[in-house]
N, C-alpha and C positions, 0 to 999 in steps of 0.2 A: 636601912642605911642606903643612902645612893650610892652608888657608884660614881666617883671622883673621875670628869673626862678625861681631866690629866692621865689620870693610872691605864683606861682603861687602854688609851693612843698607844703607851709606851707598851703595853706587851704586844711584842713582835713571836709570831711562829716561826720556826727553822727555817721557812721556806722564803716567809717574810726578809728576816735577816739575810739571806742568801743574797736573795736580790735586790736590798740596799747593796751589799757591797759590791757583786755583778754593778750596778750601775753606778754608785758611789767609783770604781774604777777606772769607767769609760768618763767621765765628768771630767775625772783628774788628769786622766790618761791626755784627753784634748785641752781644757786648763793648760797643761805642763807646752804640748806641741805648737795650740795655735791662741792662747791667749795673747794680746797685743795692748790691752786698756780699756779695751771699748766692752762690746754684749756679744756677747760668741754663743750661736746657736748650735745645736748639740743633739744630737739624731740617736736613741739609745736603739739596741738591737732586739727590741723585744713590743708587742700589741701592742699593751697596755702596760699599768704602773699601778699597786693597791692603794688604798687615800695612803694606809702607814707609814708604807714605807715614801712615801709622796711627803707627807707631815716632817716623817725622823730624818729625812735625808736636809729639806728645807731648813729645819731645827740647827742641825749639822751647817749647812755650809751658811745660814744665817751668823749661828756663832761663830762661825772662820770669816765674819767678814762679805759676804759675798750676797748680791738678791740671786735667788733663782726662781722661778717659777715653771711649772710645768704645763703644756699648753697641747689640745688635739683638737684637729678638726679635717672634715675630708675628705679633701685634696691633700692637705699633706702629712698627716698622719699625728702621731705623737710626736713632740719635741719637745725640749727646753731649753730656755734662755735664761742666761747665765753671767750677771757683770756685778 
């Protein structure tokens, strides 16, 4: 039997779960402090974010009514936009 994609993406390691909590704390703090009704750009204090962590954070913030994107480029590094 084939493994359903949703089942695989839902399995997080303890390290990934901890990473979610760290990034979520940064996002929530910035939203509380700086969100004024438009897009907010957030730079997390890490060099990369695991794909499963991105998927779970995207699900959580989408379910809460936010549009979130994870971006990475050579000049600016990793950053998150949320609106």
